[in-house]
C-alpha positions, 0 to 999 in steps of 0.5 A: 500499499506504500508504495501506492500512497507514494505514487499518489503524493508524487502524481500530486506535486508533478501535477502541481507543477504542471500546473505552475508551467501551465501545461494542461494535465494529461499533457500531449504525450511527446511532454508525458514521454519526455516527464517520464524520461526524466523520472528515469534519469532522475531517479539514477542521479543520486546512485551516480552522485553517491557512486562518484563521491565515494570513489567507484567505477561509475561507467560500470554502473552506469554500462550496467544496473543504471542502463537496465533500469533507464532502458529495462532488460533486454530480452534474452532471445530463445536458442535458435533450433534448427 
């Protein structure tokens, strides 16, 4: 239940921000998709910053965990059987 309440709260916050910028909801598809992309990238900002300040390899994280979060997990193709 907690994730649903958090999602609702964030949705309300985004609605207020939309209102402040004069964007009507539902937003035009392009604006909505760009907003979703921003949310995906924004989620990764804190983990990247933590790794950067801790001196860990950020590039490796971007190529693995971060890429999976933003782009989705790659679909594994079944082996071709002749």
